[in-house]
C-alpha positions as YAML, in Angstrom:
chain: A
units: angstrom
residues:
- id: 1
  name: MET
  ca: [18.60, -191.12, 111.76]
- id: 2
  name: ALA
  ca: [17.55, -194.58, 112.88]
- id: 3
  name: VAL
  ca: [15.48, -194.77, 116.01]
- id: 4
  name: MET
  ca: [17.40, -196.35, 118.87]
- id: 5
  name: GLN
  ca: [15.96, -198.73, 121.39]
- id: 6
  name: LYS
  ca: [15.16, -196.99, 124.62]
- id: 7
  name: SER
  ca: [17.75, -198.91, 126.59]
- id: 8
  name: ASP
  ca: [20.46, -197.82, 124.01]
- id: 9
  name: ALA
  ca: [19.40, -194.19, 124.30]
- id: 10
  name: VAL
  ca: [19.30, -194.37, 128.10]
- id: 11
  name: ALA
  ca: [22.75, -196.06, 128.32]
- id: 12
  name: ARG
  ca: [24.26, -193.39, 125.89]
- id: 13
  name: MET
  ca: [22.70, -190.51, 127.75]
- id: 14
  name: LEU
  ca: [23.91, -191.88, 131.10]
- id: 15
  name: THR
  ca: [27.40, -192.31, 129.68]
- id: 16
  name: ALA
  ca: [27.46, -188.79, 128.36]
- id: 17
  name: ALA
  ca: [25.92, -187.34, 131.53]
- id: 18
  name: GLU
  ca: [28.58, -189.12, 133.57]
- id: 19
  name: ALA
  ca: [31.37, -187.80, 131.39]
- id: 20
  name: TYR
  ca: [29.88, -184.37, 131.58]
- id: 21
  name: GLU
  ca: [29.64, -184.41, 135.41]
- id: 22
  name: ASN
  ca: [33.19, -185.80, 135.85]
- id: 23
  name: MET
  ca: [34.85, -183.06, 133.82]
- id: 24
  name: PRO
  ca: [36.56, -180.59, 136.02]
- id: 25
  name: ASP
  ca: [35.15, -177.09, 135.41]
- id: 26
  name: GLU
  ca: [38.69, -175.52, 135.06]
- id: 27
  name: ALA
  ca: [39.59, -178.09, 132.41]
- id: 28
  name: ALA
  ca: [36.47, -177.99, 130.18]
- id: 29
  name: SER
  ca: [34.66, -175.18, 128.64]
- id: 30
  name: ALA
  ca: [30.85, -175.02, 128.58]
- id: 31
  name: ALA
  ca: [30.98, -175.83, 124.90]
- id: 32
  name: THR
  ca: [32.88, -179.07, 125.53]
- id: 33
  name: LYS
  ca: [30.51, -180.14, 128.29]
- id: 34
  name: ALA
  ca: [27.41, -179.46, 126.21]
- id: 35
  name: LEU
  ca: [28.92, -181.21, 123.19]
- id: 36
  name: VAL
  ca: [29.62, -184.34, 125.25]
- id: 37
  name: LEU
  ca: [25.92, -184.70, 126.07]
- id: 38
  name: TRP
  ca: [24.80, -183.65, 122.55]
- id: 39
  name: ARG
  ca: [27.21, -185.98, 120.83]
- id: 40
  name: ALA
  ca: [25.78, -188.94, 122.78]
- id: 41
  name: GLY
  ca: [23.24, -189.14, 119.96]
- id: 42
  name: GLU
  ca: [19.64, -188.41, 119.59]
- id: 43
  name: PRO
  ca: [17.43, -190.73, 121.63]
- id: 44
  name: ASN
  ca: [14.07, -192.12, 120.57]
- id: 45
  name: PRO
  ca: [11.83, -189.04, 119.90]
- id: 46
  name: GLU
  ca: [9.00, -191.01, 121.62]
- id: 47
  name: ALA
  ca: [10.93, -190.98, 124.93]
- id: 48
  name: ALA
  ca: [9.87, -187.44, 125.60]
- id: 49
  name: ASP
  ca: [12.05, -186.63, 128.60]
- id: 50
  name: GLU
  ca: [15.16, -188.13, 127.04]
- id: 51
  name: HIS
  ca: [14.55, -186.35, 123.73]
- id: 52
  name: ALA
  ca: [13.88, -182.98, 125.42]
- id: 53
  name: ALA
  ca: [17.20, -183.27, 127.38]
- id: 54
  name: TRP
  ca: [19.04, -184.02, 124.13]
- id: 55
  name: VAL
  ca: [17.42, -181.06, 122.35]
- id: 56
  name: GLU
  ca: [18.34, -178.77, 125.22]
- id: 57
  name: ALA
  ca: [21.89, -180.10, 125.18]
- id: 58
  name: LYS
  ca: [22.16, -179.42, 121.45]
- id: 59
  name: ALA
  ca: [20.89, -175.84, 122.03]
- id: 60
  name: ASP
  ca: [23.45, -175.39, 124.82]
- id: 61
  name: ALA
  ca: [26.29, -176.81, 122.79]
- id: 62
  name: LEU
  ca: [25.53, -174.51, 119.87]
- id: 63
  name: THR
  ca: [25.17, -171.49, 122.19]
- id: 64
  name: ALA
  ca: [28.36, -172.29, 124.02]
- id: 65
  name: LEU
  ca: [30.24, -172.71, 120.78]
- id: 66
  name: ALA
  ca: [29.01, -169.31, 119.62]
- id: 67
  name: VAL
  ca: [29.95, -167.61, 122.91]
- id: 68
  name: GLU
  ca: [33.17, -169.56, 123.69]
- id: 69
  name: ALA
  ca: [34.52, -169.98, 120.17]
- id: 70
  name: SER
  ca: [37.86, -168.56, 121.24]
- id: 71
  name: VAL
  ca: [38.29, -171.16, 123.98]
- id: 72
  name: PRO
  ca: [40.34, -174.11, 122.57]
- id: 73
  name: LEU
  ca: [38.44, -177.35, 123.12]
- id: 74
  name: ALA
  ca: [41.60, -179.07, 124.42]
- id: 75
  name: SER
  ca: [39.73, -181.10, 126.98]
- id: 76
  name: ASP
  ca: [37.22, -182.45, 124.45]
- id: 77
  name: PRO
  ca: [37.22, -186.24, 124.93]
- id: 78
  name: ARG
  ca: [36.41, -187.01, 121.34]
- id: 79
  name: PRO
  ca: [39.27, -188.08, 118.99]
- id: 80
  name: ILE
  ca: [40.41, -185.38, 116.61]
- id: 81
  name: GLN
  ca: [39.62, -186.06, 112.98]
- id: 82
  name: ASP
  ca: [42.67, -186.27, 110.75]
- id: 83
  name: SER
  ca: [41.11, -184.18, 107.97]
- id: 84
  name: ILE
  ca: [38.48, -181.45, 107.52]
- id: 85
  name: SER
  ca: [37.21, -179.73, 104.40]
- id: 86
  name: ARG
  ca: [38.40, -176.32, 103.27]
- id: 87
  name: ARG
  ca: [35.07, -174.84, 104.25]
- id: 88
  name: GLN
  ca: [35.24, -176.41, 107.69]
- id: 89
  name: PHE
  ca: [38.81, -175.18, 108.12]
- id: 90
  name: GLY
  ca: [37.94, -171.58, 107.06]
- id: 91
  name: GLN
  ca: [34.81, -171.44, 109.10]
- id: 92
  name: ALA
  ca: [36.48, -172.83, 112.22]
- id: 93
  name: CYS
  ca: [39.38, -170.37, 111.80]
- id: 94
  name: MET
  ca: [36.84, -167.55, 111.59]
- id: 95
  name: LYS
  ca: [34.86, -168.73, 114.64]
- id: 96
  name: LEU
  ca: [38.06, -169.04, 116.64]
- id: 97
  name: SER
  ca: [39.22, -165.50, 115.44]
- id: 98
  name: PHE
  ca: [42.21, -166.85, 113.57]
- id: 99
  name: MET
  ca: [40.80, -165.27, 110.32]
- id: 100
  name: THR
  ca: [38.44, -162.45, 109.81]
- id: 101
  name: GLU
  ca: [34.97, -163.20, 108.43]
- id: 102
  name: ASP
  ca: [36.00, -161.69, 105.10]
- id: 103
  name: GLU
  ca: [39.20, -163.65, 104.94]
- id: 104
  name: ALA
  ca: [37.46, -166.88, 105.78]
- id: 105
  name: PHE
  ca: [34.72, -166.31, 103.19]
- id: 106
  name: ASP
  ca: [37.22, -165.42, 100.53]
- id: 107
  name: PHE
  ca: [39.41, -168.47, 101.52]
- id: 108
  name: VAL
  ca: [36.40, -170.79, 101.00]
- id: 109
  name: GLN
  ca: [34.70, -169.02, 98.05]
- id: 110
  name: THR
  ca: [37.60, -168.01, 95.88]
- id: 111
  name: ASN
  ca: [40.53, -170.04, 97.35]
- id: 112
  name: GLN
  ca: [42.20, -166.75, 98.22]
- id: 113
  name: THR
  ca: [44.79, -167.36, 100.91]
- id: 114
  name: PRO
  ca: [44.72, -164.64, 103.58]
- id: 115
  name: ALA
  ca: [47.48, -162.05, 103.26]
- id: 116
  name: SER
  ca: [48.57, -162.65, 106.88]
- id: 117
  name: MET
  ca: [49.15, -166.28, 106.14]
- id: 118
  name: LEU
  ca: [51.14, -165.54, 102.92]
- id: 119
  name: THR
  ca: [53.21, -163.02, 104.88]
- id: 120
  name: ALA
  ca: [53.94, -165.52, 107.63]
- id: 121
  name: ILE
  ca: [54.96, -168.11, 105.06]
- id: 122
  name: ASP
  ca: [57.24, -165.54, 103.26]
- id: 123
  name: ALA
  ca: [58.96, -164.77, 106.55]
- id: 124
  name: LEU
  ca: [59.88, -168.39, 107.24]
- id: 125
  name: PRO
  ca: [63.67, -169.08, 107.07]
- id: 126
  name: LEU
  ca: [63.16, -171.68, 104.33]
- id: 127
  name: PRO
  ca: [64.32, -171.88, 100.81]
- id: 128
  name: ALA
  ca: [62.11, -169.98, 98.24]
- id: 129
  name: GLU
  ca: [61.16, -173.24, 96.57]
- id: 130
  name: THR
  ca: [59.86, -174.71, 99.83]
- id: 131
  name: LYS
  ca: [57.85, -171.59, 100.55]
- id: 132
  name: ARG
  ca: [56.33, -171.64, 97.08]
- id: 133
  name: ASP
  ca: [55.35, -175.34, 97.68]
- id: 134
  name: ILE
  ca: [53.73, -174.54, 100.90]
- id: 135
  name: LYS
  ca: [51.72, -171.70, 99.30]
- id: 136
  name: TYR
  ca: [50.59, -174.10, 96.50]
- id: 137
  name: ALA
  ca: [49.61, -176.73, 99.14]
- id: 138
  name: VAL
  ca: [47.44, -174.15, 101.01]
- id: 139
  name: ALA
  ca: [45.97, -172.65, 97.90]
- id: 140
  name: GLY
  ca: [45.17, -175.99, 96.20]
- id: 141
  name: SER
  ca: [43.91, -178.05, 99.07]
- id: 142
  name: GLN
  ca: [40.22, -178.91, 99.30]
- id: 143
  name: THR
  ca: [40.91, -181.12, 102.36]
- id: 144
  name: PHE
  ca: [43.22, -180.11, 105.20]
- id: 145
  name: GLN
  ca: [45.20, -182.74, 107.00]
- id: 146
  name: ARG
  ca: [45.90, -182.01, 110.73]
- id: 147
  name: LEU
  ca: [49.32, -183.76, 110.78]
- id: 148
  name: ASN
  ca: [50.45, -182.75, 107.31]
- id: 149
  name: GLN
  ca: [53.95, -181.15, 107.30]
- id: 150
  name: ALA
  ca: [52.65, -178.02, 105.46]
- id: 151
  name: THR
  ca: [49.95, -177.64, 108.12]
- id: 152
  name: THR
  ca: [52.50, -177.89, 110.98]
- id: 153
  name: ILE
  ca: [54.75, -175.29, 109.20]
- id: 154
  name: VAL
  ca: [51.93, -172.81, 108.51]
- id: 155
  name: MET
  ca: [50.56, -173.05, 112.03]
- id: 156
  name: MET
  ca: [54.01, -172.46, 113.42]
- id: 157
  name: ALA
  ca: [54.52, -169.46, 111.02]
- id: 158
  name: MET
  ca: [51.17, -168.05, 112.12]
- id: 159
  name: GLY
  ca: [52.20, -168.34, 115.80]
- id: 160
  name: ARG
  ca: [49.60, -171.02, 116.45]
- id: 161
  name: SER
  ca: [50.14, -173.81, 118.98]
- id: 162
  name: THR
  ca: [49.24, -177.48, 118.54]
- id: 163
  name: ALA
  ca: [46.31, -176.78, 120.93]
- id: 164
  name: ASP
  ca: [45.12, -174.04, 118.46]
- id: 165
  name: ARG
  ca: [45.45, -176.50, 115.59]
- id: 166
  name: ASP
  ca: [43.57, -179.18, 117.44]
- id: 167
  name: ALA
  ca: [40.83, -176.66, 118.33]
- id: 168
  name: ILE
  ca: [40.37, -175.77, 114.63]
- id: 169
  name: TRP
  ca: [40.08, -179.47, 113.70]
- id: 170
  name: ARG
  ca: [37.65, -180.25, 116.59]
- id: 171
  name: LEU
  ca: [35.43, -177.25, 115.82]
- id: 172
  name: GLY
  ca: [35.69, -177.83, 112.04]
- id: 173
  name: ALA
  ca: [34.56, -181.42, 112.41]
- id: 174
  name: THR
  ca: [31.42, -180.28, 114.23]
- id: 175
  name: LEU
  ca: [30.35, -177.82, 111.45]
- id: 176
  name: PRO
  ca: [27.79, -179.35, 109.08]
...
């Protein structure tokens, strides 16, 4: 990562800190608040105080995500990415308890669609051909589009809200 000028780093940290402080506690999880500060960007490592605060915010963000993974990040101020990889999708679903660890691993490693997802698709009041097409879309996708019609249908079939969907994409986008 390129080293920023100290004034750029200070401005970004102040903007992030202001956003962090202005988030109402009831509307933002600890994960979201820590992510705001962390996502401001790494300051110049030579500015010891700023860099230490950023490192601490990164640790807090990762800890908060681990502890509060089931809390949808609905108040996260960052835009939601339109697409995430199959691995990011599976891993985010696992962290949010929408898939078991085994289901998520099989989903990523072998492209095995979780049985619960297949059952939900089969239960949809749609023509058999449409259900088959949805199953192929899930099984064959290496990139998952948040606003794709198949995504919307599968989320609805699984009993997931748009906030759940957005939480998957927000968390998935943060995974390396």
